[in-house]
C-alpha positions as CSV (number, residue, x, y, z in Angstrom):
1,M,2.9,7.1,3.4
2,N,6.4,6.1,2.4
3,S,6.0,2.4,3.0
4,P,3.2,0.1,4.0
5,S,3.9,-1.2,7.5
6,G,6.4,-3.9,7.6
7,A,7.1,-3.7,3.8
8,E,10.2,-1.6,3.8
9,Q,12.2,-4.3,2.0
10,S,11.9,-5.5,-1.6
11,P,9.1,-8.0,-2.1
12,T,9.9,-11.5,-1.2
13,G,8.2,-14.9,-1.3
14,S,6.6,-16.7,-4.2
15,D,3.6,-14.4,-4.7
16,A,5.7,-11.3,-4.7
17,E,8.4,-12.8,-6.9
18,N,6.0,-13.7,-9.6
19,G,4.2,-10.4,-9.4
20,A,1.0,-11.8,-7.8
21,A,-1.0,-9.8,-5.4
22,H,-1.5,-11.2,-1.9
23,W,-3.2,-10.3,1.3
24,R,-1.3,-8.9,4.3
25,A,-3.4,-9.6,7.4
26,D,-1.1,-7.5,9.6
27,I,-2.0,-4.3,7.7
28,A,-5.4,-5.5,6.4
29,S,-4.4,-4.8,2.8
30,L,-3.8,-6.3,-0.5
31,V,-0.2,-5.7,-1.7
32,F,1.4,-6.2,-5.1
33,P,4.9,-5.5,-6.3
34,L,5.7,-2.7,-8.7
35,R,8.8,-4.1,-10.4
36,E,9.4,-1.0,-12.6
37,H,9.3,1.1,-9.5
38,N,11.2,-1.4,-7.2
39,A,8.5,-1.0,-4.6
40,I,5.3,-2.4,-3.1
41,C,1.8,-1.0,-3.5
42,A,-0.8,-1.5,-0.9
43,V,-4.6,-1.2,-1.1
44,H,-6.3,-1.1,2.3
45,R,-9.4,-3.1,3.0
46,G,-11.4,0.2,3.4
47,A,-10.7,1.1,-0.2
48,F,-12.1,-2.2,-1.3
49,R,-15.1,-1.6,1.0
50,T,-15.8,1.6,-1.0
51,L,-15.2,0.0,-4.4
52,L,-17.3,-3.1,-3.7
53,G,-20.0,-1.4,-1.7
54,A,-19.8,-4.1,1.0
55,D,-17.4,-5.4,3.7
56,P,-14.9,-7.4,1.6
57,T,-13.1,-10.6,2.4
58,P,-9.4,-11.0,1.6
59,E,-10.4,-13.4,-1.2
60,G,-12.9,-10.9,-2.5
61,C,-10.2,-8.2,-2.6
62,I,-7.8,-10.5,-4.5
63,G,-10.5,-11.4,-6.9
64,Y,-11.4,-7.8,-7.6
65,F,-7.7,-7.0,-8.1
66,V,-7.3,-9.9,-10.6
67,R,-10.4,-8.7,-12.5
68,F,-9.2,-5.1,-12.8
69,E,-5.4,-5.5,-12.4
70,D,-4.7,-3.2,-15.3
71,A,-6.6,-0.4,-13.6
72,F,-4.8,-1.0,-10.3
73,R,-1.4,-0.8,-12.0
74,A,-2.4,2.2,-14.1
75,A,-3.5,3.9,-10.9
76,A,-0.2,3.2,-9.2
77,S,1.7,4.5,-12.2
78,A,-0.4,7.7,-12.3
79,K,0.1,8.3,-8.5
80,I,3.8,7.8,-8.9
81,L,3.9,10.5,-11.6
82,R,1.4,12.8,-10.0
83,K,3.1,12.7,-6.5
84,R,6.7,12.4,-7.9
85,I,7.2,9.3,-5.7
86,P,10.9,8.3,-5.8
87,V,11.9,4.9,-7.2
88,G,12.1,2.4,-4.4
89,T,9.4,4.1,-2.3
90,N,6.4,2.0,-1.4
91,L,3.0,3.6,-1.8
92,H,-0.7,2.9,-1.2
93,L,-3.8,3.5,-3.4
94,T,-7.1,4.9,-2.3
95,S,-10.5,4.0,-3.7
96,R,-10.4,7.3,-5.6
97,D,-7.1,6.5,-7.2
98,I,-8.5,3.2,-8.5
99,A,-12.0,4.5,-9.4
100,R,-10.4,7.2,-11.6
101,K,-8.7,4.4,-13.7
102,L,-11.8,2.2,-13.7
103,L,-13.9,5.2,-15.0
104,E,-11.3,6.0,-17.6
105,A,-11.4,2.5,-18.9
106,D,-15.2,2.3,-18.6
107,Q,-14.8,-0.9,-16.5
108,I,-16.9,0.0,-13.5
109,E,-19.5,-2.5,-12.6
110,C,-20.0,-2.4,-8.9
111,G,-17.9,0.4,-7.6
112,E,-17.5,4.0,-6.4
113,Q,-19.7,6.4,-8.4
114,P,-18.2,9.7,-9.6
């Protein structure tokens, strides 16, 4: 996926400008800017369903992101390197991408089991 639907342009708006994650109802995903990559990263509601083990709310997804933001950003960086994603190309993370980093950091509390 080159770009999350409707997110082909650089992040705009106060949340995106300050690096905050926000919910995009149109694509049922949490999105956050990757300034160093000049792109947007999206995490679909289904990935959160797997990570949380329950049907998540947008607020629950944002809360989980805030709690484990370092793991989300590390997962995005790892995927960019692994897949050789060009600068400026938007990307998405799966629950596996995120779980790898959570496991590496030994941060898992209520998430996908290896």
